[in-house]
N, CA and C atoms as an extended XYZ file, in Angstrom:
441
Properties=species:S:1:pos:R:3:atomname:S:1:resname:S:1:resid:I:1 pbc="F F F"
N       103.962      148.749       79.104 N   MET     1
C       102.707      148.153       78.742 CA  MET     1
C       101.995      147.695       80.006 C   MET     1
N       100.733      148.089       80.141 N   THR     2
C        99.978      147.703       81.321 CA  THR     2
C        99.341      146.342       81.122 C   THR     2
N        99.263      145.636       82.212 N   GLN     3
C        98.654      144.311       82.158 CA  GLN     3
C        97.141      144.455       82.273 C   GLN     3
N        96.417      143.821       81.365 N   GLN     4
C        94.968      143.864       81.389 CA  GLN     4
C        94.440      142.766       82.295 C   GLN     4
N        93.300      143.081       82.926 N   GLU     5
C        92.653      142.066       83.742 CA  GLU     5
C        92.097      140.982       82.843 C   GLU     5
N        92.112      139.743       83.304 N   PRO     6
C        91.560      138.670       82.474 CA  PRO     6
C        90.057      138.874       82.252 C   PRO     6
N        89.585      138.439       81.116 N   ILE     7
C        88.163      138.526       80.799 CA  ILE     7
C        87.408      137.520       81.654 C   ILE     7
N        86.331      137.985       82.233 N   ASP     8
C        85.503      137.130       83.089 CA  ASP     8
C        84.444      136.447       82.227 C   ASP     8
N        84.587      135.145       82.053 N   PHE     9
C        83.642      134.365       81.258 CA  PHE     9
C        82.659      133.586       82.139 C   PHE     9
N        82.558      133.958       83.401 N   SER    10
C        81.690      133.212       84.317 CA  SER    10
C        80.216      133.462       84.001 C   SER    10
N        79.391      132.519       84.394 N   GLU    11
C        77.953      132.668       84.200 CA  GLU    11
C        77.419      133.853       84.986 C   GLU    11
N        77.928      134.062       86.183 N   GLU    12
C        77.452      135.185       87.003 CA  GLU    12
C        77.786      136.517       86.330 C   GLU    12
N        78.952      136.632       85.744 N   HIS    13
C        79.307      137.866       85.037 CA  HIS    13
C        78.375      138.062       83.840 C   HIS    13
N        78.112      136.993       83.105 N   ALA    14
C        77.206      137.084       81.956 CA  ALA    14
C        75.810      137.504       82.411 C   ALA    14
N        75.339      136.968       83.530 N   ARG    15
C        74.025      137.346       84.070 CA  ARG    15
C        74.005      138.831       84.434 C   ARG    15
N        75.108      139.309       85.025 N   GLN    16
C        75.159      140.726       85.405 CA  GLN    16
C        75.154      141.619       84.166 C   GLN    16
N        75.869      141.224       83.127 N   VAL    17
C        75.855      141.989       81.878 CA  VAL    17
C        74.443      142.018       81.298 C   VAL    17
N        73.763      140.882       81.323 N   LEU    18
C        72.386      140.816       80.839 CA  LEU    18
C        71.478      141.723       81.669 C   LEU    18
N        71.594      141.659       82.996 N   ARG    19
C        70.776      142.512       83.860 CA  ARG    19
C        71.043      143.995       83.601 C   ARG    19
N        72.307      144.348       83.378 N   ASP    20
C        72.650      145.741       83.070 CA  ASP    20
C        71.998      146.180       81.759 C   ASP    20
N        72.023      145.302       80.764 N   HIS    21
C        71.404      145.627       79.477 CA  HIS    21
C        69.892      145.762       79.623 C   HIS    21
N        69.280      144.857       80.363 N   ILE    22
C        67.838      144.921       80.610 CA  ILE    22
C        67.475      146.252       81.269 C   ILE    22
N        68.234      146.647       82.255 N   THR    23
C        67.977      147.904       82.954 CA  THR    23
C        68.117      149.095       82.005 C   THR    23
N        69.136      149.075       81.159 N   MET    24
C        69.348      150.152       80.203 CA  MET    24
C        68.192      150.254       79.209 C   MET    24
N        67.751      149.115       78.672 N   ILE    25
C        66.656      149.116       77.699 CA  ILE    25
C        65.356      149.578       78.353 C   ILE    25
N        65.082      149.121       79.556 N   ALA    26
C        63.865      149.544       80.261 CA  ALA    26
C        63.907      151.046       80.538 C   ALA    26
N        65.059      151.566       80.919 N   LYS    27
C        65.196      153.007       81.159 CA  LYS    27
C        64.909      153.772       79.871 C   LYS    27
N        65.444      153.289       78.750 N   ARG    28
C        65.186      153.915       77.449 CA  ARG    28
C        63.685      153.942       77.165 C   ARG    28
N        63.006      152.851       77.436 N   SER    29
C        61.565      152.772       77.215 CA  SER    29
C        60.817      153.785       78.068 C   SER    29
N        61.147      153.855       79.333 N   VAL    30
C        60.460      154.777       80.246 CA  VAL    30
C        60.700      156.224       79.822 C   VAL    30
N        61.924      156.525       79.389 N   GLU    31
C        62.214      157.892       78.931 CA  GLU    31
C        61.376      158.266       77.713 C   GLU    31
N        61.149      157.321       76.813 N   LYS    32
C        60.391      157.596       75.591 CA  LYS    32
C        58.886      157.534       75.786 C   LYS    32
N        58.419      156.566       76.563 N   HIS    33
C        56.986      156.270       76.624 CA  HIS    33
C        56.344      156.478       77.989 C   HIS    33
N        57.129      156.607       79.017 N   GLY    34
C        56.597      156.613       80.377 CA  GLY    34
C        56.471      155.175       80.869 C   GLY    34
N        56.011      155.026       82.091 N   HIS    35
C        55.837      153.678       82.646 CA  HIS    35
C        54.708      152.962       81.925 C   HIS    35
N        54.922      151.710       81.592 N   ALA    36
C        53.977      150.919       80.786 CA  ALA    36
C        52.870      150.332       81.650 C   ALA    36
N        52.177      151.188       82.364 N   THR    37
C        51.137      150.731       83.286 CA  THR    37
C        49.752      150.689       82.655 C   THR    37
N        49.635      151.169       81.430 N   THR    38
C        48.356      151.097       80.710 CA  THR    38
C        48.596      150.359       79.396 C   THR    38
N        47.530      149.844       78.830 N   MET    39
C        47.673      149.147       77.550 CA  MET    39
C        48.059      150.118       76.433 C   MET    39
N        47.665      151.371       76.531 N   ARG    40
C        48.061      152.358       75.529 CA  ARG    40
C        49.581      152.512       75.507 C   ARG    40
N        50.187      152.662       76.676 N   VAL    41
C        51.649      152.785       76.748 CA  VAL    41
C        52.299      151.454       76.378 C   VAL    41
N        51.741      150.353       76.843 N   MET    42
C        52.311      149.042       76.526 CA  MET    42
C        52.329      148.808       75.018 C   MET    42
N        51.279      149.182       74.317 N   GLU    43
C        51.237      149.036       72.852 CA  GLU    43
C        52.375      149.826       72.199 C   GLU    43
N        52.644      151.034       72.696 N   ALA    44
C        53.744      151.842       72.157 CA  ALA    44
C        55.082      151.153       72.408 C   ALA    44
N        55.249      150.564       73.570 N   VAL    45
C        56.484      149.830       73.890 CA  VAL    45
C        56.637      148.632       72.958 C   VAL    45
N        55.568      147.882       72.764 N   LEU    46
C        55.630      146.694       71.907 CA  LEU    46
C        56.014      147.045       70.474 C   LEU    46
N        55.642      148.234       70.011 N   ASP    47
C        55.941      148.665       68.646 CA  ASP    47
C        57.310      149.316       68.496 C   ASP    47
N        58.003      149.555       69.579 N   ASP    48
C        59.273      150.285       69.559 CA  ASP    48
C        60.456      149.315       69.449 C   ASP    48
N        61.080      149.248       68.294 N   ARG    49
C        62.195      148.312       68.088 CA  ARG    49
C        63.475      148.748       68.786 C   ARG    49
N        63.519      149.959       69.342 N   ASP    50
C        64.635      150.345       70.200 CA  ASP    50
C        64.503      149.720       71.583 C   ASP    50
N        63.308      149.240       71.900 N   VAL    51
C        63.046      148.632       73.203 CA  VAL    51
C        62.826      147.131       73.061 C   VAL    51
N        61.942      146.744       72.171 N   ILE    52
C        61.620      145.328       71.956 CA  ILE    52
C        62.198      144.930       70.608 C   ILE    52
N        63.160      144.034       70.620 N   ARG    53
C        63.963      143.708       69.437 CA  ARG    53
C        63.213      142.958       68.348 C   ARG    53
N        62.234      142.185       68.718 N   ARG    54
C        61.522      141.357       67.739 CA  ARG    54
C        60.080      141.834       67.622 C   ARG    54
N        59.478      141.521       66.478 N   ASP    55
C        58.051      141.795       66.337 CA  ASP    55
C        57.313      141.000       67.401 C   ASP    55
N        56.367      141.666       68.035 N   VAL    56
C        55.597      141.013       69.085 CA  VAL    56
C        54.192      141.610       69.102 C   VAL    56
N        53.247      140.759       69.333 N   ALA    57
C        51.855      141.169       69.506 CA  ALA    57
C        51.315      140.386       70.692 C   ALA    57
N        50.210      140.837       71.211 N   TRP    58
C        49.552      140.070       72.271 CA  TRP    58
C        48.162      139.708       71.772 C   TRP    58
N        47.663      138.620       72.298 N   LYS    59
C        46.292      138.251       71.963 CA  LYS    59
C        45.712      137.340       73.023 C   LYS    59
N        44.420      137.449       73.186 N   LEU    60
C        43.700      136.541       74.062 CA  LEU    60
C        43.497      135.251       73.279 C   LEU    60
N        44.178      134.192       73.683 N   ASP    61
C        44.091      132.925       72.946 CA  ASP    61
C        44.545      131.780       73.834 C   ASP    61
N        43.607      131.224       74.548 N   THR    62
C        43.902      130.121       75.461 CA  THR    62
C        44.472      128.921       74.721 C   THR    62
N        44.108      128.742       73.456 N   ALA    63
C        44.578      127.586       72.683 CA  ALA    63
C        46.100      127.585       72.499 C   ALA    63
N        46.753      128.739       72.589 N   LEU    64
C        48.211      128.811       72.436 CA  LEU    64
C        48.965      128.450       73.714 C   LEU    64
N        48.240      128.285       74.792 N   LEU    65
C        48.858      128.053       76.100 CA  LEU    65
C        48.900      126.573       76.456 C   LEU    65
N        49.889      126.218       77.256 N   GLN    66
C        49.973      124.877       77.814 CA  GLN    66
C        49.031      124.803       79.022 C   GLN    66
N        48.663      123.609       79.395 N   ALA    67
C        47.817      123.421       80.579 CA  ALA    67
C        48.486      124.091       81.780 C   ALA    67
N        47.718      124.857       82.525 N   GLY    68
C        48.231      125.518       83.716 CA  GLY    68
C        48.859      126.879       83.481 C   GLY    68
N        48.961      127.316       82.244 N   GLU    69
C        49.524      128.636       81.938 CA  GLU    69
C        48.411      129.664       81.791 C   GLU    69
N        48.653      130.871       82.303 N   PHE    70
C        47.704      131.951       82.051 CA  PHE    70
C        48.248      132.929       81.026 C   PHE    70
N        49.538      132.805       80.698 N   ALA    71
C        50.161      133.630       79.665 CA  ALA    71
C        51.496      133.005       79.287 C   ALA    71
N        51.942      133.287       78.059 N   ALA    72
C        53.240      132.798       77.606 CA  ALA    72
C        53.678      133.585       76.376 C   ALA    72
N        54.993      133.720       76.211 N   ALA    73
C        55.564      134.270       74.983 CA  ALA    73
C        55.758      133.094       74.036 C   ALA    73
N        55.010      133.104       72.940 N   VAL    74
C        54.998      131.991       72.001 CA  VAL    74
C        55.654      132.439       70.696 C   VAL    74
N        56.716      131.733       70.266 N   PRO    75
C        57.328      132.101       68.981 CA  PRO    75
C        56.315      131.989       67.842 C   PRO    75
N        56.404      132.921       66.895 N   SER    76
C        55.548      132.896       65.712 CA  SER    76
C        56.418      133.186       64.495 C   SER    76
N        55.851      133.089       63.313 N   GLU    77
C        56.619      133.362       62.097 CA  GLU    77
C        57.141      134.792       62.076 C   GLU    77
N        56.387      135.728       62.628 N   GLU    78
C        56.775      137.132       62.617 CA  GLU    78
C        57.673      137.516       63.788 C   GLU    78
N        57.716      136.747       64.820 N   GLY    79
C        58.481      137.062       66.026 CA  GLY    79
C        57.913      136.308       67.204 C   GLY    79
N        57.071      136.999       67.979 N   TYR    80
C        56.433      136.385       69.146 CA  TYR    80
C        54.997      136.862       69.272 C   TYR    80
N        54.201      136.036       69.901 N   VAL    81
C        52.870      136.408       70.359 CA  VAL    81
C        52.871      136.179       71.863 C   VAL    81
N        52.451      137.180       72.594 N   ILE    82
C        52.232      136.971       74.016 CA  ILE    82
C        50.774      136.568       74.153 C   ILE    82
N        50.588      135.286       74.372 N   ALA    83
C        49.244      134.717       74.480 CA  ALA    83
C        48.766      134.873       75.916 C   ALA    83
N        47.565      135.400       76.042 N   LEU    84
C        46.934      135.555       77.344 CA  LEU    84
C        45.695      134.674       77.396 C   LEU    84
N        45.482      134.066       78.526 N   HIS    85
C        44.286      133.256       78.732 CA  HIS    85
C        43.051      134.123       78.527 C   HIS    85
N        42.013      133.537       77.995 N   ASP    86
C        40.759      134.268       77.756 CA  ASP    86
C        40.206      134.909       79.032 C   ASP    86
N        40.603      134.410       80.178 N   TRP    87
C        40.187      134.976       81.465 CA  TRP    87
C        40.533      136.464       81.562 C   TRP    87
N        41.561      136.909       80.832 N   PHE    88
C        41.999      138.305       80.895 CA  PHE    88
C        41.083      139.263       80.128 C   PHE    88
N        40.139      138.751       79.374 N   GLU    89
C        39.235      139.638       78.645 CA  GLU    89
C        38.538      140.578       79.628 C   GLU    89
N        38.617      141.872       79.345 N   GLY    90
C        38.018      142.875       80.217 CA  GLY    90
C        38.866      143.241       81.422 C   GLY    90
N        40.076      142.709       81.522 N   LYS    91
C        40.955      142.992       82.658 CA  LYS    91
C        42.173      143.810       82.197 C   LYS    91
N        41.894      144.894       81.492 N   GLN    92
C        42.946      145.743       80.930 CA  GLN    92
C        43.927      146.257       81.984 C   GLN    92
N        43.478      146.398       83.216 N   GLU    93
C        44.332      146.970       84.255 CA  GLU    93
C        45.481      146.051       84.663 C   GLU    93
N        45.346      144.739       84.489 N   VAL    94
C        46.421      143.819       84.877 CA  VAL    94
C        47.220      143.299       83.677 C   VAL    94
N        46.690      143.489       82.491 N   MET    95
C        47.377      142.962       81.305 CA  MET    95
C        48.789      143.528       81.106 C   MET    95
N        49.058      144.818       81.360 N   PRO    96
C        50.430      145.297       81.187 CA  PRO    96
C        51.446      144.574       82.085 C   PRO    96
N        51.022      144.207       83.274 N   VAL    97
C        51.920      143.490       84.188 CA  VAL    97
C        52.297      142.134       83.596 C   VAL    97
N        51.310      141.409       83.125 N   VAL    98
C        51.536      140.072       82.577 CA  VAL    98
C        52.361      140.150       81.290 C   VAL    98
N        52.040      141.088       80.432 N   ILE    99
C        52.784      141.244       79.182 CA  ILE    99
C        54.232      141.632       79.483 C   ILE    99
N        54.421      142.581       80.389 N   ALA   100
C        55.777      143.038       80.728 CA  ALA   100
C        56.648      141.883       81.220 C   ALA   100
N        56.064      140.977       81.984 N   TYR   101
C        56.819      139.832       82.501 CA  TYR   101
C        57.415      139.001       81.365 C   TYR   101
N        56.727      138.910       80.251 N   HIS   102
C        57.172      138.052       79.147 CA  HIS   102
C        58.071      138.748       78.127 C   HIS   102
N        58.273      140.036       78.262 N   LEU   103
C        59.049      140.756       77.255 CA  LEU   103
C        60.543      140.470       77.294 C   LEU   103
N        61.072      140.074       78.435 N   ALA   104
C        62.486      139.690       78.476 CA  ALA   104
C        62.721      138.457       77.608 C   ALA   104
N        61.781      137.538       77.608 N   THR   105
C        61.889      136.362       76.740 CA  THR   105
C        61.874      136.778       75.279 C   THR   105
N        61.014      137.724       74.924 N   VAL   106
C        60.944      138.205       73.544 CA  VAL   106
C        62.285      138.814       73.143 C   VAL   106
N        62.870      139.617       74.004 N   ASN   107
C        64.128      140.293       73.667 CA  ASN   107
C        65.340      139.371       73.679 C   ASN   107
N        65.404      138.473       74.633 N   TYR   108
C        66.645      137.734       74.867 CA  TYR   108
C        66.555      136.233       74.652 C   TYR   108
N        65.360      135.707       74.472 N   GLY   109
C        65.190      134.291       74.202 CA  GLY   109
C        64.874      133.481       75.438 C   GLY   109
N        64.077      132.459       75.237 N   GLU   110
C        63.617      131.641       76.357 CA  GLU   110
C        64.732      130.843       77.005 C   GLU   110
N        65.823      130.577       76.287 N   HIS   111
C        66.910      129.780       76.851 CA  HIS   111
C        67.902      130.630       77.625 C   HIS   111
N        67.769      131.940       77.536 N   VAL   112
C        68.673      132.858       78.233 CA  VAL   112
C        68.022      133.424       79.487 C   VAL   112
N        66.746      133.743       79.383 N   VAL   113
C        66.047      134.463       80.441 CA  VAL   113
C        65.641      133.528       81.573 C   VAL   113
N        65.949      133.954       82.768 N   GLU   114
C        65.476      133.278       83.972 CA  GLU   114
C        64.436      134.179       84.641 C   GLU   114
N        63.796      133.678       85.644 N   THR   115
C        62.748      134.421       86.340 CA  THR   115
C        63.246      135.784       86.804 C   THR   115
N        64.453      135.851       87.316 N   ALA   116
C        64.981      137.119       87.840 CA  ALA   116
C        65.039      138.186       86.752 C   ALA   116
N        65.440      137.810       85.538 N   GLU   117
C        65.510      138.786       84.444 CA  GLU   117
C        64.111      139.205       83.985 C   GLU   117
N        63.182      138.260       83.954 N   ALA   118
C        61.809      138.589       83.577 CA  ALA   118
C        61.210      139.571       84.589 C   ALA   118
N        61.455      139.338       85.855 N   GLU   119
C        60.949      140.237       86.890 CA  GLU   119
C        61.624      141.599       86.820 C   GLU   119
N        62.926      141.630       86.585 N   LEU   120
C        63.651      142.895       86.480 CA  LEU   120
C        63.133      143.734       85.323 C   LEU   120
N        62.976      143.126       84.149 N   PHE   121
C        62.518      143.875       82.980 CA  PHE   121
C        61.086      144.362       83.191 C   PHE   121
N        60.222      143.473       83.652 N   GLY   122
C        58.837      143.859       83.891 CA  GLY   122
C        58.723      144.969       84.914 C   GLY   122
N        59.400      144.822       86.030 N   ALA   123
C        59.351      145.838       87.084 CA  ALA   123
C        59.882      147.171       86.579 C   ALA   123
N        60.973      147.131       85.842 N   SER   124
C        61.582      148.361       85.340 CA  SER   124
C        60.683      149.064       84.334 C   SER   124
N        60.025      148.303       83.460 N   LEU   125
C        59.116      148.908       82.483 CA  LEU   125
C        57.921      149.577       83.158 C   LEU   125
N        57.469      149.012       84.272 N   LEU   126
C        56.286      149.540       84.953 CA  LEU   126
C        56.618      150.537       86.056 C   LEU   126
N        57.905      150.718       86.352 N   GLY   127
C        58.297      151.659       87.397 CA  GLY   127
C        58.076      151.136       88.797 C   GLY   127
N        58.194      149.824       88.960 N   LEU   128
C        58.002      149.186       90.261 CA  LEU   128
C        59.313      148.603       90.751 C   LEU   128
N        59.429      148.410       92.068 N   ASP   129
C        60.571      147.626       92.507 CA  ASP   129
C        60.237      146.148       92.277 C   ASP   129
N        61.241      145.333       92.260 N   ILE   130
C        61.069      143.928       91.876 CA  ILE   130
C        60.109      143.202       92.816 C   ILE   130
N        60.179      143.487       94.104 N   ASP   131
C        59.288      142.812       95.051 CA  ASP   131
C        57.824      143.176       94.797 C   ASP   131
N        57.550      144.441       94.518 N   ALA   132
C        56.175      144.865       94.240 CA  ALA   132
C        55.674      144.234       92.944 C   ALA   132
N        56.542      144.163       91.940 N   PHE   133
C        56.165      143.527       90.679 CA  PHE   133
C        55.863      142.042       90.908 C   PHE   133
N        56.731      141.362       91.641 N   TYR   134
C        56.540      139.949       91.959 CA  TYR   134
C        55.207      139.731       92.682 C   TYR   134
N        54.901      140.591       93.638 N   GLU   135
C        53.639      140.476       94.361 CA  GLU   135
C        52.442      140.635       93.423 C   GLU   135
N        52.540      141.556       92.457 N   GLN   136
C        51.448      141.734       91.503 CA  GLN   136
C        51.267      140.493       90.632 C   GLN   136
N        52.375      139.946       90.131 N   ILE   137
C        52.300      138.722       89.311 CA  ILE   137
C        51.680      137.584       90.129 C   ILE   137
N        52.114      137.431       91.361 N   CYS   138
C        51.562      136.367       92.216 CA  CYS   138
C        50.077      136.581       92.481 C   CYS   138
N        49.681      137.802       92.706 N   SER   139
C        48.269      138.108       92.942 CA  SER   139
C        47.426      137.789       91.703 C   SER   139
N        47.932      138.147       90.543 N   ILE   140
C        47.227      137.846       89.293 CA  ILE   140
C        47.118      136.334       89.105 C   ILE   140
N        48.217      135.631       89.346 N   ALA   141
C        48.208      134.170       89.212 CA  ALA   141
C        47.207      133.540       90.179 C   ALA   141
N        47.159      134.036       91.407 N   ASN   142
C        46.196      133.509       92.388 CA  ASN   142
C        44.761      133.773       91.961 C   ASN   142
N        44.503      134.983       91.478 N   ASP   143
C        43.156      135.305       90.994 CA  ASP   143
C        42.757      134.396       89.822 C   ASP   143
N        43.708      134.155       88.932 N   TRP   144
C        43.444      133.294       87.782 CA  TRP   144
C        43.152      131.856       88.234 C   TRP   144
N        43.963      131.356       89.152 N   GLU   145
C        43.764      129.985       89.638 CA  GLU   145
C        42.424      129.812       90.341 C   GLU   145
N        41.961      130.866       90.983 N   ASN   146
C        40.702      130.808       91.730 CA  ASN   146
C        39.503      131.294       90.923 C   ASN   146
N        39.656      131.343       89.608 N   LYS   147
C        38.595      131.878       88.726 CA  LYS   147
C        37.317      131.080       88.807 C   LYS   147
C-alpha cells in the first residue's frame, strides 16, 4: 500500500485551486465566445451559465453604488447586477473591462474573491496579461475620478 501525501488545507493552496478554476473557466469562455472585448461578446458571456454561474445583468445605475464607487457587483433577487456609474453612458469601449473585473465576484462570491482573482478573471476573459488589465482598470478609474 502506497502512502498518500497529506491533503493541503492551507489558504495558499485554496487560492491556487481557485486561480486554476478561474483560468479554466475563462479559457472555456474564450473558446466559445472569443475575447470579451466588446459589449456584444460580453453579453454572450454574461448569458452563458457554463462561464458565469449566477444570473447577472449590468445596468447604468449610480444609485446602486456606494460613495466613491464607479462600479460594483450588487446582489439581487435573481443573482447579481453589475452596476455602473452613469458616467459610463456612451463609453461602450471600456465597459467590458469594468464588467469583467466584477465577474469573479459573481462566480465565487464577495467573501472569497480578492483583487488578484478579479484581475486574473478579467484579464483572462479579455485576452490580456494581468498587468495590462490592471493598467486599463487604473486608467478608467483615473478618468472617472477626473470627470
